C-alpha positions as CSV (number, residue, x, y, z in Angstrom):
1,M,0.0,-0.1,0.0
2,T,1.3,3.6,-0.6
3,R,1.9,5.3,2.2
4,P,0.4,9.1,2.9
5,R,2.8,11.7,2.5
6,V,3.4,14.6,4.6
7,T,5.6,17.2,3.2
8,D,8.3,19.3,4.6
9,R,6.2,22.4,4.2
10,A,3.4,20.6,6.3
11,R,5.9,19.4,9.0
12,R,7.3,22.9,9.5
13,N,3.7,24.7,9.7
14,R,2.9,21.6,12.4
15,L,6.0,22.6,14.2
16,S,5.1,26.6,14.5
17,R,1.8,25.7,15.5
18,R,2.4,23.1,17.9
19,H,5.1,24.6,19.3
20,R,3.6,27.9,20.2
21,L,5.5,29.9,18.0
22,A,2.6,30.9,15.6
23,A,0.7,34.0,16.2
24,D,-2.4,32.2,16.4
25,T,-1.3,29.4,18.8
26,R,0.8,31.2,21.6
27,A,0.8,29.7,24.9
28,T,-1.1,31.4,27.7
29,S,1.2,30.2,30.5
30,V,4.5,28.7,31.2
31,V,3.2,25.1,32.0
32,E,1.2,25.0,28.7
33,A,4.4,26.1,27.1
34,A,6.3,23.2,28.5
35,E,3.5,20.9,28.2
36,S,3.3,21.5,24.2
37,M,7.0,21.1,24.0
38,V,7.2,17.6,25.8
39,G,9.4,19.8,28.5
40,L,12.0,22.7,27.8
41,H,15.6,22.4,27.9
42,S,17.2,23.8,30.7
43,T,20.5,22.6,31.0
44,T,21.8,26.4,30.5
45,P,19.9,28.2,33.0
46,S,18.5,31.3,30.7
47,T,17.3,28.9,27.9
48,V,14.0,27.9,29.6
49,Y,13.2,31.3,30.0
50,L,14.4,32.5,26.6
51,A,12.5,29.6,25.4
52,A,9.0,30.9,27.2
53,W,9.5,34.5,26.0
54,A,9.5,33.0,22.2
55,R,6.1,31.4,23.0
56,I,4.3,33.4,25.4
57,D,3.4,37.2,24.8
58,G,3.9,39.4,27.9
59,F,6.3,37.0,29.4
60,T,8.1,37.7,32.5
61,P,10.9,35.7,34.5
62,A,8.7,36.2,37.6
63,S,6.0,33.8,36.0
64,M,8.6,31.0,35.4
65,D,10.0,31.8,38.8
66,D,6.7,31.2,40.7
67,A,6.1,28.0,38.5
68,L,9.2,26.5,39.4
69,Y,9.7,27.7,43.1
70,V,6.4,28.9,44.5
71,D,3.4,26.6,43.3
72,R,6.2,24.1,42.0
73,S,3.9,23.4,38.8
74,L,7.0,23.0,36.8
75,V,10.1,21.0,38.3
76,K,13.7,20.7,36.7
77,Q,14.5,17.0,36.1
78,L,17.9,15.3,34.4
79,A,16.0,13.3,31.8
80,M,16.6,12.5,28.1
81,R,19.9,12.5,27.1
82,R,21.4,13.2,30.6
83,T,19.9,16.9,29.6
84,L,18.3,18.9,32.4
85,F,14.8,19.8,31.5
86,V,11.8,21.6,32.7
87,F,8.7,19.5,33.4
88,P,5.0,20.0,34.2
89,R,4.3,17.4,36.9
90,D,2.3,14.9,34.8
91,L,5.1,14.8,32.3
92,L,7.7,14.6,35.1
93,R,6.2,11.2,36.1
94,E,6.5,9.5,32.7
95,A,10.0,11.2,32.3
96,V,11.5,9.9,35.5
97,G,9.7,6.4,34.7
98,A,11.2,6.1,31.2
99,V,14.5,7.8,31.4
100,G,15.3,7.5,35.0
101,P,16.3,3.9,35.5
102,R,18.3,3.8,32.4
103,V,20.5,7.3,33.4
104,T,20.6,6.1,36.7
105,A,22.2,2.8,35.8
106,S,24.5,4.4,33.6
107,E,25.6,7.0,36.4
108,R,26.0,4.2,38.7
109,T,28.3,2.0,36.4
110,N,30.3,4.8,35.6
111,M,30.9,5.6,39.3
112,L,31.7,1.7,39.8
113,R,34.6,2.0,37.3
114,D,36.2,4.9,38.6
115,L,36.0,3.6,42.3
116,R,37.7,0.4,41.4
117,R,40.8,2.2,40.5
118,S,40.9,4.1,43.4
119,E,42.8,2.5,46.4
120,W,40.9,4.3,49.3
121,C,37.6,2.4,48.0
122,T,37.6,-1.6,48.8
123,D,33.7,-1.8,48.4
124,P,32.6,0.5,45.3
125,G,28.8,-0.9,45.5
126,G,28.5,-0.2,49.2
127,W,30.2,3.0,49.0
128,I,27.5,4.2,46.4
129,D,24.6,2.8,48.5
130,A,26.0,4.3,51.9
131,A,26.6,7.7,50.1
132,R,23.0,7.7,48.7
133,T,21.7,6.8,52.0
134,A,23.7,9.5,53.9
135,V,22.5,12.3,51.2
136,A,18.9,11.3,51.4
137,A,19.1,11.7,55.4
138,E,20.3,15.1,55.2
139,L,17.4,15.9,52.8
140,V,14.6,15.4,55.3
141,D,11.4,17.6,56.6
142,G,11.9,20.1,53.9
143,V,15.5,20.8,54.6
144,T,17.1,22.1,51.3
145,L,21.0,22.2,50.8
146,T,23.3,23.0,48.2
147,S,26.0,20.7,46.7
148,S,28.8,22.2,48.7
149,Q,26.4,22.3,52.0
150,I,26.0,18.4,51.4
151,R,29.7,18.0,50.9
152,E,30.5,19.9,54.0
153,R,28.0,17.9,56.4
154,L,29.2,14.6,54.9
155,P,33.0,14.5,55.3
156,E,33.4,10.9,55.3
157,F,31.7,10.8,51.7
158,N,33.5,14.0,50.2
159,R,35.7,11.9,48.6
160,T,37.4,12.2,45.0
161,V,38.7,9.8,42.3
162,I,41.1,10.6,39.4
163,V,39.3,10.1,36.3
164,S,40.9,10.0,32.4
165,P,44.4,9.3,34.1
166,G,47.1,11.0,31.7
167,K,44.8,12.9,29.8
168,S,44.9,16.7,29.4
169,Y,41.4,16.8,30.6
170,G,41.7,14.3,33.3
171,G,42.4,14.7,37.0
172,A,40.4,14.7,40.2
173,S,36.9,14.4,40.2
174,P,34.5,14.9,43.6
175,M,32.4,12.1,44.0
176,L,29.5,13.5,46.0
177,P,28.3,15.6,43.2
178,R,28.1,12.4,41.0
179,I,26.0,11.0,43.7
180,I,23.7,13.7,43.6
181,N,23.1,13.5,40.1
182,M,22.5,9.6,40.2
183,M,19.8,10.5,42.7
184,S,18.2,13.2,40.8
185,A,18.3,11.0,37.7
186,A,16.2,8.4,39.8
187,G,13.6,11.1,40.6
188,D,15.0,10.6,44.6
189,I,15.9,14.5,44.8
190,V,15.4,17.4,42.7
191,R,16.8,20.9,42.3
192,G,14.8,23.4,44.7
193,P,15.2,27.1,45.4
194,N,17.7,29.1,42.8
195,S,19.8,31.6,45.1
196,A,21.2,33.4,41.9
197,G,19.3,35.7,39.1
198,W,16.9,33.8,36.4
199,H,20.0,33.5,34.1
200,M,22.3,31.7,36.5
201,S,22.3,28.6,38.2
202,R,22.8,28.1,42.1
203,P,20.4,25.6,43.2
204,S,19.7,23.9,46.6
205,W,18.5,20.3,46.6
206,S,15.3,18.9,48.3
207,S,14.0,15.4,48.5
208,M,11.2,15.0,45.3
209,R,8.6,14.1,48.0
210,D,9.0,17.3,50.1
211,W,9.4,19.4,47.1
212,L,6.2,18.0,45.7
213,G,4.2,17.3,48.6
214,E,3.6,13.9,47.7
215,Q,5.0,10.7,46.2
216,L,6.3,11.1,42.9
217,D,5.2,7.6,41.9
218,P,6.4,7.2,38.2
219,P,4.8,4.1,35.8
220,D,6.9,1.3,34.8
221,P,9.5,1.9,31.8
222,A,7.6,0.4,29.5
223,T,4.4,2.3,30.1
224,A,6.3,5.6,30.5
225,Y,8.4,4.9,27.4
226,A,5.2,4.8,25.3
227,A,3.8,7.8,27.0
228,M,6.7,9.9,26.1
229,V,6.7,8.6,22.8
230,R,3.1,9.7,22.0
231,R,3.6,13.0,23.3
232,W,6.3,13.3,21.1
233,L,4.6,12.3,17.9
234,A,1.5,14.6,18.9
235,S,4.0,17.5,19.2
236,F,7.0,16.8,16.6
237,G,5.6,14.3,14.2
238,P,5.7,12.9,11.9
239,G,9.6,11.7,12.8
240,T,11.5,8.9,12.4
241,E,12.7,6.2,14.5
242,T,16.1,7.9,14.2
243,D,14.6,11.0,15.9
244,L,13.2,9.1,18.5
245,V,16.2,7.6,19.4
246,W,18.1,10.6,19.4
247,W,15.4,12.7,21.3
248,L,15.1,10.2,24.2
249,G,18.7,9.3,24.2
250,S,17.4,5.6,24.2
251,T,18.1,2.5,22.3
252,K,16.1,1.3,19.2
253,A,14.5,-1.9,21.1
254,A,13.0,0.5,23.7
255,V,11.5,3.0,21.0
256,R,10.1,0.0,18.8
257,Q,8.6,-1.6,22.1
258,A,7.0,1.9,22.5
259,L,5.6,2.3,19.1
260,A,4.2,-1.2,19.2
261,Q,1.7,-0.1,21.8
262,L,0.5,2.8,20.3
263,D,-2.0,3.4,17.4
264,I,0.3,4.6,14.6
265,V,0.7,5.4,10.7
266,E,3.5,5.1,8.6
267,V,3.9,7.9,6.5
268,E,6.3,8.9,3.8
269,L,8.7,11.9,4.1
270,D,10.0,14.2,1.4
271,D,13.5,12.8,1.7
272,G,12.1,9.4,1.0
273,S,12.0,8.0,4.7
274,V,9.3,6.7,6.6
275,G,8.0,8.8,9.4
276,Y,5.6,8.0,12.0
277,V,2.3,10.0,13.2
278,L,-0.6,9.1,15.6
279,A,-3.2,7.5,13.6
280,D,-5.7,10.3,14.1
281,D,-3.0,12.8,12.9
282,V,-2.3,12.0,9.2
283,V,-4.0,15.0,8.0
284,S,-4.3,18.2,10.5
285,P,-5.6,21.5,9.8
286,D,-1.8,22.6,11.5
287,D,-0.8,21.4,8.1
288,D,-2.1,24.6,6.3
289,D,0.3,27.6,5.4
290,L,0.3,30.3,7.9
291,E,2.1,33.7,7.5
292,P,5.6,33.9,7.9
293,R,7.2,35.1,11.4
294,A,10.4,36.1,12.6
295,I,11.4,33.9,15.7
296,L,14.5,34.1,17.8
297,L,15.1,30.8,20.1
298,P,17.7,30.3,22.6
299,E,20.4,27.5,22.5
300,L,19.4,24.0,23.1
301,D,15.9,25.2,22.4
302,S,13.3,21.9,22.4
303,T,12.0,23.0,18.8
304,T,15.8,23.2,17.5
305,M,16.9,19.9,19.1
306,G,13.9,17.9,18.9
307,H,14.9,15.9,15.4
308,K,18.1,14.0,14.7
309,I,17.4,14.4,11.1
310,R,16.9,18.0,10.8
311,D,17.2,19.1,7.2
312,F,13.4,19.6,6.8
313,Y,14.0,22.9,9.1
314,L,17.6,23.3,9.0
315,G,18.8,23.1,5.5
316,P,22.5,23.2,4.6
317,H,23.2,25.5,7.7
318,G,23.9,22.6,10.5
319,E,27.4,23.2,10.7
320,H,26.9,27.0,11.7
321,I,24.4,25.9,14.5
322,F,25.5,22.8,15.6
323,D,28.8,21.7,17.4
324,R,30.5,18.5,17.4
325,N,28.4,17.2,20.2
326,G,24.9,17.8,18.5
327,N,24.0,20.9,20.7
328,G,22.3,23.6,19.0
329,G,23.1,27.3,19.4
330,Q,20.8,30.5,19.4
331,T,18.7,30.4,16.1
332,V,16.8,33.0,13.6
333,W,13.9,31.3,12.1
334,W,11.7,32.8,9.1
335,D,8.7,30.7,7.8
336,G,9.4,28.0,9.6
337,R,13.2,27.4,8.9
338,I,16.5,28.2,10.6
339,V,18.0,31.0,8.3
340,G,20.8,32.4,11.0
341,G,21.8,33.0,14.5
342,W,22.0,35.7,17.0
343,Y,24.1,36.5,19.7
344,R,24.6,39.4,22.5
345,D,27.2,42.1,21.5
346,D,29.6,43.9,24.0
347,D,27.1,46.6,24.2
348,T,24.5,44.1,25.2
349,S,22.4,44.6,22.0
350,I,21.1,41.4,20.1
351,R,22.6,40.8,17.0
352,V,21.7,38.6,14.1
353,H,24.0,37.0,11.6
354,L,21.9,35.3,8.7
355,F,23.3,32.6,6.8
356,E,21.0,33.5,3.9
357,K,19.8,36.4,2.0
358,L,16.2,37.5,3.3
359,P,13.7,39.4,1.1
360,A,13.5,43.0,2.7
361,G,10.4,42.7,4.7
362,A,11.6,39.6,6.3
363,R,15.0,41.2,7.3
364,R,13.1,43.9,8.8
365,A,11.0,41.5,11.0
366,V,14.0,39.6,12.2
367,D,15.6,42.7,13.1
368,D,12.4,44.1,14.9
369,R,12.5,40.8,16.9
370,A,16.0,41.2,17.7
371,N,15.1,44.8,19.2
372,E,12.6,43.3,21.3
373,L,14.4,40.8,22.6
374,T,17.2,43.5,23.6
375,T,14.6,45.3,25.3
376,W,13.4,42.3,26.8
377,L,16.5,41.5,28.4
378,G,17.8,45.0,29.6
379,G,21.1,44.7,31.4
380,A,20.9,40.8,31.9
381,Q,24.0,39.2,31.0
382,I,23.2,36.2,29.6
383,R,26.1,33.7,28.4
384,P,25.9,30.9,26.3
385,G,26.9,27.4,27.6
386,Y,27.3,26.2,24.0
387,P,28.2,29.0,21.7
388,A,27.4,27.9,18.0
389,P,30.1,27.6,15.7
390,F,29.1,30.8,13.8
391,V,29.6,33.0,17.0
392,R,33.1,31.4,17.4
393,G,33.9,32.2,13.8
394,L,32.5,35.9,14.4
395,R,34.8,36.4,17.5
396,G,37.8,35.3,15.4
397,Q,37.2,37.9,12.9
398,R,37.4,40.6,15.8
């Protein structure tokens, strides 16, 4: 049978509308924005705020802070690809259930390897379990502590190991922060209050149960994977198996098992590959054309990072935006495609660097949006954690 076809144009239109970037589908709250994106990236502290600014008219950092730290309707969690995301609570359960066991096991394996090489540690597995219990005991009854405070309170576990011996990037590595990362991935503890500004990160840690006021109770991995894949297809689809494996940081086996549990349809994409959509989403009003719009997205934005095979919105510009590890920098979009990047100049203005020539009206719209971002940022000194290759090239020309 001939597969239904979903064109690149239709895919871009879907992303624009479903990712709250189109004028008629803007989000009305930070929770709605995060839900629409199956979580917002937050590895770089400013990213989640700039991602919300791109999707919510009138957005202010205070509304994100309230959701994260006051009513706690959004929660930061280490999840897909060991990346920090901001999730609504229902999505948090699924993310921890699907990704948590895999990341936790990987973190434990890496620690065991390094501890076995350390002369001071005679029982690596027992040491990890004891350290984990000790950290949990410090974070009881609503107590929140920074990583430094935890290390001060647990001197007997504040030990170091040598990683990558003989390498220029090797050296002493403290173990307690790694224990904390493992416990975070497992959903035992969570990033709580941030004592720095919105564009910086200085978190305190809390037990997950105390922070939420209830037990997290994630579903089993198979159920959680199916739920996460369904959400991704509804937001990012159609997409390929390769895209899903990339996005989840998972295995083909896990993705195929999840797809087998869902009512999906295979579709043909413009590059000739096979994509998947939910059965009730083969044809959608979201496929229809919409007015071109200038969009500025931050580094590691969920839209930029949602697919592994990105040509339908990235075109030939990958070398300018993505580094060798697959981290996407700050992007300029026009008519649903990446057409350039942006950066903050020394005078705190937002500057645009286009990778292709745009019509005069489009260029004016891009410049107007850059000016809006300059005004919105004010004096905030945002610093990219993963500068795009084009930014490094510009710096080399100065």
